[in-house]
Structures are given as C-alpha cells and as structure tokens.
C-alpha distance (Angstrom), angle and dihedral (degrees) to the residues before:
residue distance angle dihedral
M1 . . .
F2 3.80 . .
T3 3.80 89.8 .
T4 3.79 88.7 54.7
L5 3.80 91.7 49.3
A6 3.81 90.9 48.9
S7 3.80 90.9 53.1
F8 3.81 89.1 60.3
S9 3.81 94.8 44.4
S10 3.81 93.1 111.6
L11 3.80 91.5 56.5
F12 3.79 92.0 46.2
L13 3.82 91.9 48.9
S14 3.80 92.3 49.7
T15 3.79 89.7 49.1
F16 3.80 92.0 50.7
V17 3.82 95.8 48.8
M18 3.80 93.0 43.8
L19 3.82 92.5 51.4
V20 3.82 91.9 48.2
G21 3.79 86.0 63.1
V22 3.81 93.1 45.4
G23 3.80 93.1 49.3
L24 3.79 92.5 48.6
F25 3.80 92.6 46.5
N26 3.80 95.4 50.7
V27 3.80 96.1 49.6
F28 3.82 92.1 41.6
M29 3.79 93.2 52.3
G30 3.79 93.4 48.7
L31 3.80 92.8 49.7
K32 3.81 95.7 40.2
L33 3.79 94.8 49.7
S34 3.80 92.0 46.0
E35 3.81 90.5 49.7
D36 3.81 89.5 51.0
G37 3.82 91.1 52.6
V38 3.81 95.5 -112.0
S39 3.81 111.7 163.4
A40 3.79 121.8 -106.3
I41 3.80 88.2 -117.0
W42 3.81 91.4 64.9
I43 3.79 92.4 44.0
G44 3.81 89.5 52.0
A45 3.79 90.9 46.1
L46 3.79 91.4 54.4
M47 3.81 90.6 50.9
S48 3.80 92.7 48.1
A49 3.81 90.1 47.2
Y50 3.79 89.3 59.9
Y51 3.81 92.0 54.8
L52 3.79 90.8 45.0
G53 3.80 86.6 55.1
L54 3.80 89.5 53.2
V55 3.79 89.8 57.5
I56 3.81 93.2 47.4
G57 3.79 92.7 43.2
S58 3.79 91.6 53.8
R59 3.77 89.1 64.5
V60 3.80 94.5 42.0
G61 3.78 93.3 44.6
H62 3.79 93.6 55.6
R63 3.80 90.5 57.6
M64 3.80 93.6 43.4
I65 3.80 95.0 51.8
V66 3.80 92.8 47.0
R67 3.80 91.7 47.6
V68 3.82 104.2 41.3
G69 3.80 105.7 10.7
H70 3.80 135.2 -112.5
V71 3.81 100.3 -68.6
R72 3.80 97.4 48.2
A73 3.79 92.1 43.8
F74 3.81 90.2 52.0
A75 3.81 91.7 48.1
A76 3.81 93.3 50.0
A77 3.80 91.8 47.6
A78 3.81 93.4 48.1
A79 3.81 90.8 50.4
T80 3.80 90.2 49.4
C81 3.81 92.3 50.9
S82 3.81 91.1 48.7
V83 3.81 91.5 51.9
M84 3.81 92.7 47.5
V85 3.80 90.6 52.8
L86 3.80 96.1 46.0
I87 3.78 95.0 44.7
Q88 3.80 89.0 62.5
T89 3.80 87.0 69.7
L90 3.83 88.0 62.7
V91 3.82 101.7 40.5
S92 3.81 123.9 55.9
E93 3.83 102.1 -179.5
K94 3.81 109.0 112.6
E95 3.81 92.3 -152.8
I96 3.81 89.9 62.2
W97 3.81 90.5 44.6
V98 3.80 88.2 62.5
L99 3.81 88.6 58.7
F100 3.81 90.3 47.6
R101 3.81 90.0 53.0
V102 3.81 91.8 51.1
I103 3.81 90.4 52.3
A104 3.81 92.3 44.7
G105 3.80 90.2 48.9
A106 3.80 89.4 52.2
G107 3.80 89.7 51.0
M108 3.79 91.5 50.1
A109 3.81 90.0 50.1
V110 3.81 89.9 56.1
Q111 3.81 90.9 50.0
F112 3.80 92.0 48.9
M113 3.81 90.1 48.2
V114 3.80 91.9 51.6
L115 3.80 93.6 49.2
E116 3.80 97.2 42.7
S117 3.80 97.9 42.5
W118 3.83 89.9 44.9
L119 3.80 91.1 52.8
N120 3.80 95.7 43.0
E121 3.79 92.7 47.9
Q122 3.81 91.9 58.4
I123 3.81 102.4 35.3
E124 3.79 122.0 94.0
N125 3.80 113.0 -125.4
E126 3.80 90.3 -118.7
R127 3.83 90.9 61.6
R128 3.78 100.6 30.9
G129 3.79 96.1 103.6
Q130 3.80 94.9 50.3
I131 3.81 95.9 45.6
F132 3.78 93.3 44.6
S133 3.80 90.2 49.1
V134 3.82 89.5 58.4
Y135 3.80 88.8 52.7
L136 3.80 89.9 53.7
V137 3.81 92.3 45.3
M138 3.80 89.3 55.1
S139 3.80 89.0 48.2
G140 3.80 91.7 51.3
L141 3.78 94.5 45.2
G142 3.78 91.6 48.8
T143 3.80 92.1 49.9
A144 3.81 92.7 48.0
I145 3.81 93.8 48.1
G146 3.80 90.3 46.8
Q147 3.80 90.3 53.4
M148 3.79 91.4 49.4
A149 3.82 90.6 49.0
I150 3.80 89.3 72.0
T151 3.82 87.0 78.8
L152 3.80 87.3 72.0
Y153 3.83 89.2 67.2
P154 3.80 109.1 50.6
S155 3.82 92.2 162.8
L156 3.85 93.6 57.7
D157 3.79 94.5 -138.1
L158 3.81 123.2 153.4
R159 3.81 96.7 -82.3
P160 3.83 94.2 95.7
L161 3.80 89.4 61.6
I162 3.81 89.7 57.2
L163 3.80 90.5 52.1
V164 3.83 90.1 49.2
A165 3.80 90.4 53.7
I166 3.81 90.3 47.4
C167 3.82 90.0 53.9
H168 3.80 91.3 53.7
V169 3.79 90.8 51.1
V170 3.81 95.7 43.3
G171 3.79 89.1 50.0
L172 3.80 86.6 65.3
I173 3.78 94.7 62.8
P174 3.83 100.3 72.1
I175 3.81 91.2 45.4
V176 3.79 94.6 49.4
W177 3.81 94.9 44.0
T178 3.80 99.2 44.3
V179 3.80 112.9 118.8
R180 3.80 102.6 171.4
L181 3.78 99.6 63.1
H182 3.76 130.1 43.8
P183 3.79 123.0 161.9
A184 3.77 117.0 -128.2
P185 3.82 118.0 -101.6
Q186 3.77 108.4 -87.1
L187 3.77 123.9 -119.8
P188 3.80 114.6 -138.5
A189 3.81 94.7 -98.8
P190 3.82 110.4 176.0
L191 3.79 121.9 -106.6
D192 3.79 91.3 -120.0
F193 3.80 108.5 173.5
G194 3.79 91.2 179.7
Y195 3.80 91.8 56.2
F196 3.80 93.2 54.2
L197 3.79 91.0 43.9
R198 3.80 88.2 57.4
V199 3.81 95.6 43.2
A200 3.82 100.6 40.5
P201 3.82 109.9 12.0
A202 3.81 95.0 150.6
A203 3.82 91.3 52.8
L204 3.81 93.4 51.3
V205 3.80 93.0 46.8
T206 3.81 89.8 47.8
M207 3.81 91.0 51.5
F208 3.83 90.5 48.7
V209 3.81 91.3 49.8
A210 3.82 90.8 46.1
G211 3.81 89.2 55.9
N212 3.81 91.5 50.3
I213 3.79 93.9 49.4
S214 3.80 97.6 41.6
S215 3.80 97.4 49.4
A216 3.81 93.9 41.4
F217 3.80 90.4 49.2
Y218 3.81 94.9 52.2
A219 3.80 93.2 43.1
L220 3.81 102.5 40.2
A221 3.82 111.8 17.7
P222 3.85 91.3 83.9
V223 3.81 88.2 55.1
Y224 3.81 90.5 51.8
V225 3.81 93.7 50.9
I226 3.81 94.0 45.2
E227 3.82 90.8 51.1
K228 3.82 87.9 54.8
N229 3.83 86.9 63.4
F230 3.78 97.3 -108.6
S231 3.81 120.3 144.8
T232 3.79 126.8 -105.9
P233 3.85 92.9 -103.8
E234 3.80 88.3 51.5
V235 3.80 89.8 51.7
A236 3.80 89.5 52.6
A237 3.80 90.5 48.0
F238 3.80 91.9 50.4
M239 3.80 92.1 52.3
S240 3.80 95.1 42.0
V241 3.80 94.0 49.7
A242 3.82 91.8 53.2
V243 3.80 93.8 48.0
F244 3.81 94.6 43.3
A245 3.81 92.6 47.6
G246 3.79 90.4 50.3
L247 3.80 90.7 49.0
M248 3.81 93.8 49.9
A249 3.81 91.4 47.5
Q250 3.80 95.6 56.6
W251 3.80 96.8 86.2
P252 3.85 97.3 42.7
M253 3.80 91.1 46.2
G254 3.80 90.9 47.4
W255 3.80 90.4 49.6
M256 3.81 91.2 50.8
S257 3.79 92.7 45.8
D258 3.80 89.8 59.1
R259 3.82 88.5 57.8
I260 3.81 103.8 31.6
P261 3.82 122.7 50.4
R262 3.79 106.2 -91.3
Q263 3.80 92.9 -136.0
R264 3.79 88.8 58.9
L265 3.80 90.2 53.4
I266 3.81 90.8 49.9
L267 3.81 87.5 53.7
F268 3.81 89.7 49.5
N269 3.81 92.1 49.4
G270 3.79 90.4 50.2
A271 3.81 92.6 50.1
V272 3.81 94.8 48.7
L273 3.79 92.5 43.6
T274 3.80 90.4 51.5
F275 3.80 91.1 53.5
V276 3.81 98.4 46.8
T277 3.80 94.8 44.2
L278 3.81 90.3 51.9
L279 3.80 87.2 65.7
L280 3.81 90.5 61.5
W281 3.79 97.8 54.6
G282 3.81 89.4 103.9
W283 3.78 100.8 -108.9
L284 3.82 95.4 117.1
P285 3.80 134.4 31.3
I286 3.79 113.1 -99.2
P287 3.83 118.3 -152.8
F288 3.77 116.1 -143.8
W289 3.82 95.2 -108.5
L290 3.82 90.9 55.4
L291 3.80 90.5 45.6
M292 3.81 88.5 56.4
M293 3.80 91.7 50.9
I294 3.79 91.6 49.6
S295 3.80 89.6 47.3
A296 3.81 91.2 54.0
V297 3.81 95.1 47.7
S298 3.79 94.0 44.6
G299 3.82 89.9 46.9
V300 3.80 90.7 56.1
M301 3.79 92.5 48.2
Q302 3.80 98.4 44.5
F303 3.81 101.6 38.9
T304 3.81 95.4 49.3
L305 3.81 93.0 55.6
Y306 3.82 93.1 84.4
A307 3.80 93.7 57.8
L308 3.80 93.5 42.7
A309 3.80 92.7 50.4
G310 3.80 94.1 44.6
S311 3.80 94.3 47.4
F312 3.80 92.5 44.3
A313 3.80 92.8 51.6
N314 3.81 93.5 46.9
D315 3.80 90.1 51.6
L316 3.80 89.2 62.0
V317 3.81 101.8 50.7
T318 3.78 135.4 63.0
A319 3.81 123.3 -110.5
D320 3.82 94.9 -100.3
R321 3.82 90.3 60.8
R322 3.78 98.5 50.8
V323 3.81 98.9 92.7
S324 3.79 89.3 50.9
L325 3.79 89.6 46.0
S326 3.82 92.0 52.2
A327 3.80 88.8 54.0
V328 3.80 93.1 49.6
L329 3.81 92.8 46.4
L330 3.81 92.1 50.9
M331 3.79 90.2 47.1
S332 3.79 90.3 52.2
F333 3.81 92.0 48.5
G334 3.81 93.1 43.8
I335 3.81 94.3 50.1
G336 3.79 89.8 49.0
A337 3.80 91.1 47.7
C338 3.81 90.6 52.1
L339 3.81 92.9 50.1
G340 3.81 100.1 39.6
P341 3.83 100.5 74.5
L342 3.82 91.2 40.0
L343 3.81 94.6 51.7
A344 3.80 96.4 40.3
G345 3.81 92.2 42.0
G346 3.80 91.1 51.2
L347 3.80 91.4 50.8
M348 3.81 91.2 48.2
R349 3.79 91.0 50.8
L350 3.80 91.4 50.8
A351 3.80 101.0 42.3
G352 3.81 109.6 10.4
V353 3.77 139.0 -91.1
N354 3.82 94.3 -61.0
M355 3.80 88.0 73.4
L356 3.80 89.1 76.1
Y357 3.79 90.5 73.9
V358 3.77 92.2 38.1
F359 3.80 84.3 58.9
F360 3.81 90.9 49.1
S361 3.80 90.5 49.9
A362 3.79 90.3 51.7
C363 3.81 89.8 51.4
A364 3.81 90.4 50.3
V365 3.80 91.4 50.6
I366 3.81 88.8 53.1
L367 3.81 88.0 55.7
I368 3.79 90.8 52.1
L369 3.79 94.7 47.0
T370 3.79 92.7 46.2
S371 3.79 92.9 49.7
I372 3.81 92.4 47.9
T373 3.80 101.3 40.9
R374 3.81 96.0 41.6
R375 3.80 96.6 45.8
K376 3.80 112.4 141.7
P377 3.80 135.8 156.2
Y378 3.80 108.7 -61.6
V379 3.80 100.5 -122.9
R380 3.79 115.0 172.1
Q381 3.78 118.6 -154.2
S382 3.77 123.0 -123.6
D383 3.79 116.0 -82.8
S384 3.78 92.8 -137.5
P385 3.80 115.5 104.0
C-alpha cells in the first residue's frame, strides 16, 4: 500500500502546493474586499463566479485532455490561473475581476480533472477509496495551510497574490518531472451526461448535493453561529472543528469504502447528517460543547461525500470513460456549489437563520432517497484500460 502511495507522490505534492495557493487566495480576497468596503453582493458574486468557472472548465478540460494529454492540459491551466491572479494586481474594476474568477475557476477545473482522472485511471477498485482519500487529505491540508499563511501579511497588500501565483507555477514541477506515472493517451470519448446519469445516478446526485452543502456551509454557517449569539472565536472554532473532522475522516472512510459498498456508506452519511442537522433547527437551546460535537459529526458526514461519490462513480465505468466522468462529476459539484448559497440564503432571508440547517436536512434526505430508490446490483467495472 505504501509503495502505491509513493508512486502517486508527485500528484499528491502538486495537489498540496496548488491548494495552498487557493486557500490563501480565497481568504485574502474576502479580507481585502471587506477592508476596502466592497459590498457583500460583490464578494458573493466573486465566489459564485469561481464555481461557475468550475462548470465551464469541466467542459473545456475534457476537450483539452483528449487533445493534448494530461500533462500539457495541466500546464496550460496552471499558467492560466497564475495569469488571472497576477492580473488582478493591475486591474481594480470589480466587474472585470468577476470575469477573471470565472477564467481562474475554469483553469482550476482542468487541474482537478487532470489529477482525479489520472489517479482513477491507475487505481485498482479495491484501493480506490484509500488512495482518493489521501488526495483529499492533501487538498484539505493545502487549503488550511494557505488560509493560515495570510497571517504572514498583516498589511493585506498585493504580496499574497504573488505567492498564490508562485504556488500555481510550483505545482507544475512535480507533474512535469514525474517519470513513474503517465496516463494512457485518451480516446475521444463523448461527454455524455445522459450516459453517466444512467450508469451512476446516485453518484452524480451525491456530488450535486455535496456541492450544495459545502458551499452553503462555508458561506453561511458563520452567519448562523453569530446569530445564535456566539462570539467570533466560537464561530472560528465551529468552522475549524467541522473542517478538521472531515479531513481526519477521509482515510478511515476511504478504507471502509473499499470494504463496504460505497452506495451503502452514502446512505449512512445521509441518515446521520439528517439526524444531527435536525438538532440545529432552533427548537431547543444548544450549549457550545454540544454545538462542537454536532459540528464534528456533520463535518465528517458532509466532507467525505465528495470522495465517496467520486470513487463510486469510477467503480462503474471503464478506463476510457474516466476523463469524461471527471468532467461530469465536477460539473455536478460546481452546479450544486453555485446553487447552494443562493437557495440556503434565500430560505434564511425568508424564515430566519435556522433554515440553513433545514436546507442541510433536506439535502441529506435527498441522499437517502436517491440511495434507496436507485439501488441496483453493485457491479464494478474491470480495472484494465
């Protein structure tokens, strides 16, 4: 197992460095725009533009990988992301920044597609969950370290943007220099959304729901906790506990998913998430210690959905379909991530902050219904290309 992990070290290292830049960029932009008095509408628009770029980039990335291969597609996307970050030091109009974020999001989608399709092409089904969990752990660690790196720049000048661009470029080096792993040339398999919806409907719905929950959590959970009269440090603790618990659960959940049918684990996640989110509907007082416990459990359930859905879907398709599948999965996640804050935010505006967790409960119920009503024999495809 450790030999297998070592053979993918270049992909894991690229993922880590790339996500350091992403984590730093996201927290820097939020703080910088708030400091400059930019309205919350524009900050939200910039975040949504990134997810819109993910959806667009999923389509573009499929064509790029088929046409020029994984390494060149990754290099082009990393260069594009670096340019989009650096150009923001030259242009101050927020309307144009939205366009930059769409393009950067598209570039990130291509990079994610390269990494995930590369991994899934060369992982045996029996180890897919464990290997993919390491990929997500590296993603989470990179994001967390990038967010903490903002403390190196107390003045919030433009230097963090330079470091972000450097991370995108440095992330190229392990990919370009790897000699042990090379994905097979891709045949021009069609990006057939209908085909994947027929083959792996539960996986696509799970990915869509994961996008809804993840984006709504990051955008609106701090609002929920603040409205419950908790302090700013308690808000930070609530968010950190959820993210850290989800990060630590990736490997155990991946290990279990290689031994228990992944669709059954998705059903389990949905059931547990339904129960814990019911407690936050506002019908009973929640002490801070219990809020932390709920945060940890919900973090495990919600942040492991991406790996479960991705591994489950890749189990059900042949190797020649995996680039197309990566595109469709990212599209599903990106569309969900675009809609999540809008839907949950609209409900909160209409009926109060408790509607955030009513929304999460509804998402969890969708997971349960999808896993139950779309149950079918769990037939894994051959690992051979």
